[in-house]
N, C-alpha and C positions, 0 to 999 in steps of 0.2 A: 683485660684492660690494663695498658700501663699507665698508672696515675701519674699526673704532673703536679707535685706538691709546690705550689708557688709561694716563693718567698714573701713573708710579711711586707707591707708597704711600710717602710722605714722611715725615719726623719732624716734629718741633714747628717751628713757624715762629719765627724770631728777631725776636719783635715789639719789642723795643727798637730795633732797627735799622730798624723800618719807620716810626718816627715816630708811635706810636699816640695820643701824647698831643696831637696836633695834629688838629683837626676837619677832615673832608674839605671841600675846596672845592666849587665848581660845574662843574667840569671842563668839558666843552665847551658847555654851554648859553650862556655869554656871547657866544661868536661862532657859535653855531648849528652846531657840528660835533660830531658823535658819534664820540668817539674810543675805538676797539675794537681787542683784541689777541688774537692766536692763539700758541699756544706751538709749534705745527707750521707749517710754511711752506706756504701756499696752492699748489696746481699751477697750471700755464699755464691760462690761462682760455678754452680751448676745452672748453665742457662736456662733449661727446661723448668727450673724452680724460682727464677727471678723476676720480678715484677716492675721494679725501679729501673730507670735508664742509666744510672750510675754502674750498677753491676753489669748491665748488659753492655755498655761501652768497654768495660773491662774485658768481659767475655770475647767480644768480638775480635780484640787483638790476640787472644790465644786461640781461637777455634776458627774452623772454617766450615762452610755447608758445601752443597753439592754445586751449587749456583751462586752468582754475586751480581747485584744490581749497581750498576754505574750511575748514581743520581744525577751527574753531570749530563749524561746523555740520554738516560731513561732505558739504556740497553741492558738486558740480562745478558751475562758474560758466564762462560764455563768456569768452574772453580775446581772442586774435587771430581767433579764430572767433566770431561773433556767435551762430551756431546749428549744431547738429550731428545727425546721424541715421545709422541703420543702414538701408540700402538692402536688404540681405540678410546673413545671418549673418557674411558675409567681406568686405562693402564697407561703408564709411564716406563719408558726405558731409558738406563743411564749407562753410558760407557764412560768408566772410571780412569783417572789419571794412573799412570804406573811410575813408580819411581818416588812416591811422595812418602815421608817418613813423620811420624810425630816427634814430639819434644823428648820422648824418653827412649827414641831409636826404633820403635816398632815401626814396621812397613804397613802402610795403608792398603787395604783390600776390601773386596766386596762384603767380607764379614764383618766389618767395622760399620759399614752403613747399615746391615741388616740388623745387627745387635742393636745398635743405638737406637734406631727408629722403631723397631719392634717394641723395644723396652720402655721408651717414652710414650707410647701410644696406648700401652696398658693403663686403665684408669687407676689401677692400684699404685702406679708410680708416682701419681700426684702431680702430672705437669700442670703448671700453673695455669697457662690459658689454653684451654681443650680445643678453642678454634684454631690453634696452631696445628693440632694433629688429628682431631677427630674426622677429618676427611680420608684420612688413610686406612684401609682395611688390613693391609699387611704388606711387607716388604720380603721380596725373594731373592736369593742368589740365582743367577743364570749362569755364571762362570766367576773365576776369580777377580775379573775386572768389569764385571757387568751386573746390574741389579734391575729389579722390575718392582715398581711401586702399583699396587692394586688399590684402587681409590674405592672408598666406602660409598661414595656418591659424586657425581660430577662437581667439580669445584674450580672455577675460573681463577680462584686466588691462589691455586697450588703453586704454580711457578714463583710467585712473589714469596710465598712462606718458605719455599725451599732455598731462596735467596740470602742466606746468612743468618735466617730466624731459626733453622733446624740445624745446629751444628753436629758434626760427626766425632764421637769420642773413640778411642782406642778399645776394641772389644775385649781383649784379654784382660786389661788393666780395669775397665769398667765393670766387667764380671766379678774382679776380685774386691774392688772397692766400694762399688754402688755408688748413689747419689751423693753420699756424706763424703766418700773419698775423693770424689771429682771435685767437690766443693773445696775440700782442705789441701788438694794437691792438685790442681788441674792440669790435664795434659791435652794439648791439641796440636794441630798442624799449622797455627797462625804464624803471623809474622813477628809476633813477639810471644817469649817464654817467659812464665812468672818465677822469678827467681828469691823472692822474699815477701812473705805476707804476716802482717798482725792484723787479721780479720776485723773488717770495719774500720781500720785505722790507717793502715799504711801497706803499698803494694809497690813492689820493685819490679821491673821488666827488663830484659835484654833483647835485643833483635835476634832473631833465631835465623842464623847462617843457612840452616838446612830448609828454609822454606822453599817450598817446590817451585822450580822455573816454570814461567808462563802463568803464575798467580795473578789474577786481577787485581789484587791489592799491592802487587809490586814489592820491591825491596825497600824498606823503610830507609829513609835518609837519615834519621836519628837513631843513635845507638841504644840510649836508655831511657826509660821512662819511670819516674816515681810520682804515685799518686797518693795524696794525703786527704783524711777527712779533718776539715777545718771548719767547724760549725757556724762560727760568728764570720760574718761577711766583713766586718772591719778589719779582722785579723788578715783574712785574705787580701784586703787592699793594700793593708800595710806591707805586706810580703811583696805584692806585685810592685809597688812603689819603692821598696828596698832591693829589689833585685833578686830577692829568693824565690820567686814563683814567675813561671812563664805564662800558664793557663788557668782560668777561672771563668765561670760560666752563671747566668740566670741572675746578672747584676742589674738591680732595678733601675729604672729609667732616669730617676733624679740622680742617683750616685753615678751612673754611666756618663750622664752630662759633665759632672763635676770632676771625673776622673780624665776625661778625654784628653785633656792639654799634658798629661803626663805620662799615660800609657795607651797603647792601641786599644780601641773600642771597636769591635766589628758586631754588627747587628744583622741577624738574619732571621727570616720568617720560617716557621715550622708548621707541620703537619696538623699540629692540635687546634681545634676550636671550642669556643664556649657556646652554649646554647641552652635555651629553656625547652624541655620537653613538656607537652601539655597533653593531659590525658583525655582521651575521647571514649575509649571502651575500657573504662576502668573498673573491670569486674563488678558491672552492674551499679556502681556509684553513680548518683546523680550530681556531677559536679558541673558548674557552669561552663567549663571549658569543652564539654560536648557540643555546645552550641557554636557554630560556625561564625556567627557574628561576634560572640565574645573573643574568640580565638583572633579573629581579625581586629578587633579593637586593640587587644594586647600587642599585637605586631605594630599598629600605628602609634601607641602611647607611648613607646619607649625610644628615647632620644639615644639612638645606639652610637651615631657620628660623635656626638659629646662624650659618651662613656669611653669609646675608643681614644679619643683626644685625651682625656683625663686619665686613664688608667691603664692603657696599653701601648701607646705611642709606637715609635720605631715604623717597621713594616707592617704593621697590624691593618687589617681593613675589615668594613662592615660586611656581613655576609648575607646573601639572600637566598642560596640554595642551601639545602641540609647536608653539606659536605664542604671539603676545603677545595678551592680552585685549582690547586696543584696537585691534585688527584685524578687520575684516569677516570673518565666517565662523569666528571663533575659538571654538568651542565648548567649553563648561567642563564639561559633563555628562559627565567621563571618569573612569575608573579613578584612584583617588590612592594614593600610597605613603608612609604615615606613617613617621617615623623609628623605627626598630624594629629594633636591632641583633639581639636574639635571634632574630626571625623572619628575618632576613638569614641567620643562621648556620644556622638549620633548613633553609632553602631550599638552601643550598649543600650540607648533608648530603644532602638529597633527591636534588639533581642528581648525586651521587656524589663530590663534593668535601669530604668530611668533615675533610681536612686541609688545605683551603683550596686557593686557586688563585693563579697568576701571571700577571699581563697588563702589556703597555707602554700607557701613556697619553700621547699627544704632547698638549701644549698649547700655543696659539697666540694671541697677541692678548689674553691673560688674566694677570693679575698672578700671579707665582711663588706667593706666599702663600696665593692661593684654591686653587691647583692642588694644593698640598700639605696644604690642610685636607681636601680631598675625598680625596686618597690617605690621609691618616691615618684617616679614618673608615673607609674600605674596609679598610684593615690590621686594624683591631680586630675585623672580622669574619672574617679570614682570606683577603681578597683582597688580596695583595701586589702594589702597583703600582710599576712602574719609569716614573718621569717623564722625558719627553724634551721640552724647550723648543725649539720650532721657530719660524722666521719662517711667516706664515699661508701663503704661497704653498708653502713646502716641506711644511707640515703638509698641505695640501689634496692635494698630489701623492702623497704616502704613503697618505693615506685613499683616494683614487680608485683607486690600485694595489691596494686590498685589503691593505697591509702593516700595517694596524693594526687591533686590536679595539676601540680606544677612542680617540674625538677629542674633546677639551675645548676649545671656541671660543666665539665669539660671533657673532650675525648679526643685520643691520639692516633686512632686507627692502628694500633701497634707499630707505628711508624712507617706504615705502608702507604703507598701513593696510589691507591686503586679505591674505589667508591664501594668496592664489594665489603670492604672491611669497616664501613659506617653504615651504609643504607641497610644493607641486610640484617644489621644487628638490631636496628631501632625500627624498621618497617619491614623486615622480612618474616613476621610472624613468630617470632621467638618470644622470649620471656621479657625483653625489653620493650618491646613493641606494645604499646598501651593504646594504639590506634586500630590495629586490624582491620585494614582497609585491604579486601580481597582482591581489588584490580591492582594496587600497588604490590601486594605480597606476589601476585602472579607475574607482574613485569619484573620485579627483583629476582624472582626464582629463574624466569627464561636467562636474564642477564649473568645469574651468578653460575649459571651451569653451562653456559656457552663458551667455546673458544674463540668463536668470531668476533673479533673486537669491535667491528662495525655494527654487529647485532647488541653486541652489550651496550655500545654508547645510545643506541636507539632506545633500548629498553629502560636504561637508566634515566635518560633524559624525560621519557614519558613519566616515570615514578616521581623524578623529582619535580615535574611541572604540577602533578597533582598534590604533591606533598605542600608546595608552596601556594596554590591555590585555595586549598583547604586550610591552610595555616595550622598544620599539625605541629609545627616548631615555631618558636621565635628563635631562628639563627643570629647569634650575636656577632663574633669576630673571629679571626684567627690570631695566633698568639706569634710572638717574635722572641728572640733571646739575644740579650747582650753579652758578648764574651769580652772579658779582659785579657789583654796579651802582653808579654813582654816586647820590646821593641826589637828584639832579634827574631823573633818566631814568626813563621809564614804558617798560617792556619786558615783553612776554608770551611765555614760552617755549612752545615747541609739541613734540609727540611726536615728530615726524620728524626732529629735530636740525637744523631749518633755521631760522636765526636770521632774523625777518622785520623788518628794521630800518625798511621802508618803514611798517611800523604803529606805530613808535615815535614819542614825543613826548616834551616837556619838561613837567614838573610847574609 
């Protein structure tokens, strides 16, 4: 899971110190350099070891995958593979492009695909997210420009994973330097090549003029990119206003509103959602959340509309299904739970808890004020919540061990617009499934392993209906991001949280 480390809800900006009276300059347009900033340090640039969006954004400018997903159309397009097909339910064949070269001049062939993927699927390599590669059994060379992927299991998300999430490295160089070498001096076939790096601090890129013809990423309009880590948001805002910065993101709503008159503020929805998981089959623990009436009471007790308005804003919306509406298969025809404290109290009484009930709720990767708002609403109907803030890894460990009745966090589906990357994780029978509903598991399994999109939609819809009817989750809301841009930059946000600077241009 790629975590979304949300910026703390800050107070008012000291606008006088930011020079608001001065008009913004043209930032990097004059020397054709897009100047961008992250608050968090990008990780080392071996894509397979990266968890955070910052490092992955940089990596996608350096590397290419076999396929590419155009999020504007939803179409999967050929990238390093010019064509692909399913030979059978567990075998895919790819015809590779000829004439592609890496940044170091090496020529791209089937050997690069075979060595890269076979290397990273080995558990000893330490690929950060096993879901990305554990569906692959092995990759075979058919000819210099054709490869075959043998799947370990039928996996409907295979094409999505191959669309830029599994980049191809130059085999000879990768063999020589390994993961550490790729991270220290990354070499890919992407639209930009890295020319300078101070790890975690500053990265400089130049447009790669050798980027292959026909690439779905196209030829970038902007010649250079410089990315810096600037932890203090106020410093980023000052540089935006002074014309030293062209791009910033994850700007809190209150700051975005105040900056909007001086710089471009663009808001966009993202794939990530907030939710409260409720333990039903919690390793034998007798939590109140095992009771359907209690779970339904929890859903009716929380004023999600007010929480969204107060803390999320922008394009965020209350969710009813256990997925993001922007994802394929996220059926919306499910049971809904309106904010109704009286009904929540009645359900608790019916469940045998007229005097209320006590539960612990761990929250991770969510702002404390939001968790406190949820706990406050629950307290009003007699559900007394003990809040326990944890780092995400620690919270997940407690959840998987069955030590929690409720877990409040967020999930980004690996930035992938398919419910296979959310429902399967939490309701497919795996470690994060503290429900273990056999009917839901069977429906999800059929959908996850089918290539027929209609069949997948039908089975996911049935699963989502039961998940909502049984109130296995308290879905909260989807997230949105505010971007701050210089007046001269054209930038379009996408819901997978990957900035595509290769699509940007100057006005």
